[in-house]
C-alpha positions in Angstrom: -40.9 182.6 -111.4 -44.1 184.6 -110.9 -46.3 186.8 -113.1 -44.6 190.0 -114.0 -41.1 188.6 -113.8 -38.8 189.8 -116.6 -36.9 186.9 -118.2 -34.4 186.6 -121.1 -34.6 183.7 -123.4 -34.3 182.2 -126.9 -37.5 182.4 -128.7 -36.3 180.1 -131.6 -37.4 177.9 -133.2 -40.2 180.0 -134.4 -42.8 179.7 -137.1 -44.3 182.3 -139.4 -44.1 185.8 -137.9 -43.5 184.6 -134.4 -40.6 186.4 -132.6 -37.2 184.6 -132.9 -33.8 184.6 -131.3 -32.9 186.1 -127.9 -35.2 188.6 -126.4 -36.7 189.6 -123.1 -40.1 188.5 -122.1 -42.6 188.7 -119.3 -43.8 185.7 -117.3 -47.7 185.6 -117.4 -48.3 182.2 -115.8 -49.0 181.9 -112.1 -46.3 180.4 -109.7 -48.2 177.2 -109.1 -48.4 176.5 -112.8 -44.7 177.3 -113.3 -43.6 175.1 -110.3 -45.5 172.0 -111.1 -45.4 171.9 -115.0 -42.3 171.8 -117.3 -43.4 175.1 -119.0 -44.3 178.8 -118.5 -46.5 181.2 -120.3 -44.5 184.2 -121.6 -45.1 187.3 -123.7 -42.1 188.6 -125.7 -40.9 192.3 -125.4 -40.2 194.2 -128.5 -38.7 197.6 -129.2 -41.3 198.5 -131.8 -44.8 199.6 -131.1 -46.5 198.7 -134.4 -49.6 200.9 -134.3 -51.6 198.2 -136.2 -51.6 196.0 -133.1 -53.2 198.8 -131.0 -53.9 197.7 -127.4 -52.2 194.3 -127.9 -48.9 196.0 -127.3 -48.6 197.3 -123.7 -45.7 199.7 -122.9 -43.0 198.2 -120.6 -42.9 199.6 -117.1 -40.5 197.8 -114.8 -39.5 198.6 -111.2 -35.8 199.3 -112.2 -37.0 201.4 -115.3 -34.1 200.1 -117.4 -36.1 198.0 -119.9 -37.9 199.9 -122.8 -40.3 198.5 -125.3 -43.7 196.9 -125.6 -45.1 193.6 -124.3 -46.4 191.7 -127.3 -49.7 190.1 -125.9 -50.4 189.0 -129.6 -47.4 186.7 -129.2 -48.2 184.8 -126.0 -46.4 181.4 -125.8 -46.2 178.4 -123.6 -42.7 177.1 -123.5 -40.2 174.9 -121.8 -37.9 177.2 -119.7 -35.1 174.7 -119.7 -35.1 174.1 -123.4 -35.3 177.9 -124.1 -32.5 178.8 -121.7 -34.7 181.1 -119.7 -32.7 183.5 -117.4 -34.5 185.3 -114.7 -33.5 188.9 -114.6 -33.7 190.9 -111.3 -36.5 193.1 -112.7 -40.3 192.8 -112.8 -43.3 194.8 -114.1 -44.8 197.5 -112.1 -48.4 196.8 -110.6 -49.8 199.2 -113.1 -48.2 197.5 -116.1 -49.3 194.0 -114.9 -52.9 195.3 -114.5 -52.8 196.7 -118.1 -51.6 193.2 -119.3 -54.4 191.4 -117.4 -57.1 193.7 -118.8 -55.9 193.1 -122.4 -55.6 189.3 -121.8 -59.1 189.2 -120.4 -60.4 190.9 -123.6 -58.4 188.5 -125.9 -59.7 185.4 -124.2 -63.1 186.7 -123.2 -62.7 185.8 -119.5 
């Protein structure tokens, strides 16, 4: 798996207002991280924009243009792909969408 890959997984168990159940997500962690560690960093995708989250929700743009929604960069999680039943789809984010996500992540973490 590489950054920008779209995956389908079970986000449960969750806590508080974290996303739960089966949803799509976007891989954020780099291939070397994903290959050598038993976890990946993923942001879930939701169908709702939620204006109060402003720039933390990036509109999904994929190469196949079949997936609609918003990438929830306010819900980034590191998780075990085997335990969460991660399924790699045959779709990925466009370069423009990946760039938008990177810009927001840099602002969130101050890097």
